[in-house]
C-alpha positions as CSV (number, residue, x, y, z in Angstrom):
1,X,37.8,54.8,109.2
2,X,35.5,56.5,111.7
3,X,38.5,57.1,114.0
4,X,40.4,58.9,111.2
5,X,37.3,61.1,110.5
6,X,37.0,61.8,114.2
7,X,40.6,62.8,114.3
8,X,40.2,65.1,111.4
9,X,37.2,66.8,112.9
10,X,39.1,67.3,116.2
11,X,42.2,68.6,114.5
12,X,41.1,72.2,113.8
13,X,44.3,73.3,112.1
14,X,43.1,72.0,108.8
15,X,39.9,74.2,108.8
16,X,38.1,72.2,106.2
17,X,41.1,71.7,103.9
18,X,42.5,68.5,102.7
19,X,45.0,67.4,105.4
20,X,47.4,65.8,103.0
21,X,47.5,69.0,101.0
22,X,48.0,71.1,104.2
23,X,51.0,68.8,105.2
24,X,52.5,69.2,101.8
25,X,52.2,73.0,102.0
26,X,53.8,73.0,105.4
27,X,56.6,70.8,104.3
28,X,57.2,73.0,101.3
29,X,57.3,76.1,103.6
30,X,59.8,74.4,106.0
31,X,62.1,73.5,103.1
32,X,61.9,77.0,101.7
33,X,62.7,78.5,105.2
34,X,65.6,76.0,105.7
35,X,66.9,77.0,102.2
36,X,66.5,80.7,103.1
37,X,68.4,80.2,106.4
38,X,71.2,78.3,104.6
39,X,71.4,81.1,102.0
40,X,71.6,83.8,104.7
41,X,74.2,81.8,106.6
42,X,76.2,81.3,103.4
43,X,76.0,85.0,102.6
44,X,77.0,86.0,106.1
45,X,80.0,83.6,105.9
46,X,81.0,85.0,102.5
47,X,80.7,88.6,103.9
48,X,82.8,87.6,106.9
49,X,85.4,86.1,104.7
50,X,85.6,89.2,102.5
51,X,85.9,91.4,105.6
52,X,88.6,89.2,106.9
53,X,90.5,89.4,103.6
54,X,90.1,93.2,103.6
55,X,91.4,93.4,107.2
56,X,94.3,91.1,106.4
57,X,95.2,93.2,103.3
58,X,95.0,96.4,105.3
59,X,97.1,94.9,108.1
60,X,99.7,93.7,105.6
61,X,99.8,97.1,103.9
62,X,100.3,98.8,107.3
63,X,103.1,96.4,108.2
64,X,104.7,97.0,104.8
65,X,104.6,100.7,105.4
66,X,106.0,100.4,108.9
67,X,108.8,98.1,107.6
68,X,109.6,100.7,104.9
69,X,109.7,103.5,107.5
70,X,111.9,101.4,109.8
71,X,114.3,100.6,106.9
72,X,114.5,104.2,105.9
73,X,115.2,105.2,109.5
74,X,117.7,102.4,109.9
75,X,119.6,103.6,106.8
76,X,119.6,107.2,107.9
77,X,120.6,106.2,111.4
78,X,123.5,104.1,110.2
79,X,124.6,106.9,107.9
80,X,124.4,109.4,110.7
81,X,126.2,107.1,113.2
82,X,129.0,106.6,110.7
83,X,129.5,110.3,110.3
84,X,129.2,110.8,114.1
85,X,131.9,108.2,114.8
86,X,134.2,109.7,112.3
87,X,133.7,113.2,113.7
88,X,134.2,111.9,117.2
89,X,137.4,110.2,116.3
90,X,138.7,113.4,114.7
91,X,137.6,115.4,117.8
92,X,139.2,112.8,120.1
93,X,142.6,113.0,118.5
94,X,142.4,116.8,118.3
95,X,141.4,117.3,121.9
96,X,143.2,114.3,123.5
97,X,145.5,116.7,125.4
98,X,142.5,118.7,126.7
99,X,141.0,115.8,128.6
100,X,142.0,116.0,132.2
101,X,140.7,113.9,135.1
102,X,137.8,111.5,135.5
103,X,135.1,114.2,135.8
104,X,135.7,115.4,132.3
105,X,135.9,111.9,131.0
106,X,132.6,111.0,132.7
107,X,131.1,114.2,131.3
108,X,132.3,113.3,127.9
109,X,130.7,109.8,128.2
110,X,127.5,111.4,129.2
111,X,127.8,113.8,126.3
112,X,128.2,110.8,123.9
113,X,125.1,109.2,125.3
114,X,123.1,112.4,125.1
115,X,124.3,112.9,121.5
116,X,122.9,109.4,120.6
117,X,119.7,110.1,122.4
118,X,119.2,113.5,120.6
119,X,119.8,111.8,117.2
120,X,117.3,109.0,117.9
121,X,113.5,109.2,118.4
122,X,113.8,107.8,122.0
123,X,114.2,109.6,125.3
124,X,117.1,109.2,127.7
125,X,115.1,107.0,130.0
126,X,114.1,104.7,127.2
127,X,117.7,104.2,126.1
128,X,118.7,103.6,129.7
129,X,115.8,101.3,130.4
130,X,115.6,97.5,130.1
131,X,113.7,97.8,126.8
132,X,114.7,95.2,124.3
133,X,113.1,96.7,121.2
134,X,115.6,96.5,118.3
135,X,115.7,100.2,117.6
136,X,116.3,101.1,121.3
137,X,119.0,98.4,121.6
138,X,120.7,99.7,118.4
139,X,120.9,103.3,119.9
140,X,122.2,101.9,123.2
141,X,124.8,99.6,121.5
142,X,126.0,102.5,119.3
143,X,126.5,104.7,122.3
144,X,128.4,101.9,124.1
145,X,130.7,101.4,121.1
146,X,131.4,105.1,120.8
147,X,132.3,105.4,124.5
148,X,134.6,102.4,124.1
149,X,136.3,104.0,121.1
150,X,136.4,107.6,122.4
151,X,137.2,106.9,126.1
152,X,139.7,104.0,125.9
153,X,140.4,104.1,129.7
154,X,136.9,103.0,130.5
155,X,136.6,99.3,131.3
156,X,133.7,97.3,130.0
157,X,132.4,97.2,133.6
158,X,132.5,101.0,133.9
159,X,130.7,101.4,130.5
160,X,128.1,98.9,131.8
161,X,127.6,101.0,134.9
162,X,127.1,104.1,132.8
163,X,124.1,102.3,131.1
164,X,122.2,101.5,134.3
165,X,124.4,98.8,135.8
166,X,124.5,96.5,132.8
167,X,126.9,93.5,132.9
168,X,130.3,93.8,131.1
169,X,129.3,90.9,128.8
170,X,126.4,93.0,127.6
171,X,128.9,95.7,126.7
172,X,131.2,93.2,125.0
173,X,128.3,91.9,122.9
174,X,127.4,95.5,121.8
175,X,131.1,96.1,120.8
176,X,131.3,92.9,118.8
177,X,128.0,93.6,117.2
178,X,129.0,97.2,116.2
179,X,132.4,95.9,115.0
180,X,134.7,97.9,117.3
181,X,136.0,95.2,119.7
182,X,139.7,95.3,119.5
183,X,140.5,92.7,122.3
184,X,143.6,94.6,123.2
185,X,142.8,98.1,124.5
186,X,146.5,99.3,124.5
187,X,146.6,99.9,120.7
188,X,144.1,102.7,119.6
189,X,142.3,102.2,116.3
190,X,143.6,104.2,113.4
């Protein structure tokens, strides 16, 4: 008993108060602080979750808008390409007698490539590059198909060389994808 009293006298943190009461008050404070920390952590987690949901919503809205713009461009591009091919076919048959020599043919092929580049949002170097973005590839394949249709004396290898040394199988894939591969080059399309 004397030892406990001596300990209480030596322990100055109680300052004349009941040690049991002081320990209960400290426990209560610790529980309140722990509860407060948990509440703050829960609020922070809830706020982070809301911000993440907002960011996801904004990202999805941007992706939707970009997809709509791409779809609109694709529709306009396909419509323009259809009109372009028709006008080139008409020009081809009207001016077939005027084409003389390989220089004019190469110039005409370059003209077709330039026409596709002008009607697309890409530069000449982007269309001729190794880029594999769908939109760039679509422009490149359309130009390959038009050259194949409008310059029937060009082989697939020659068309590939016009596009930066691409393989003839790349050109073949483009023609099949655009629906102009005839297999037999001796019979022109009507």
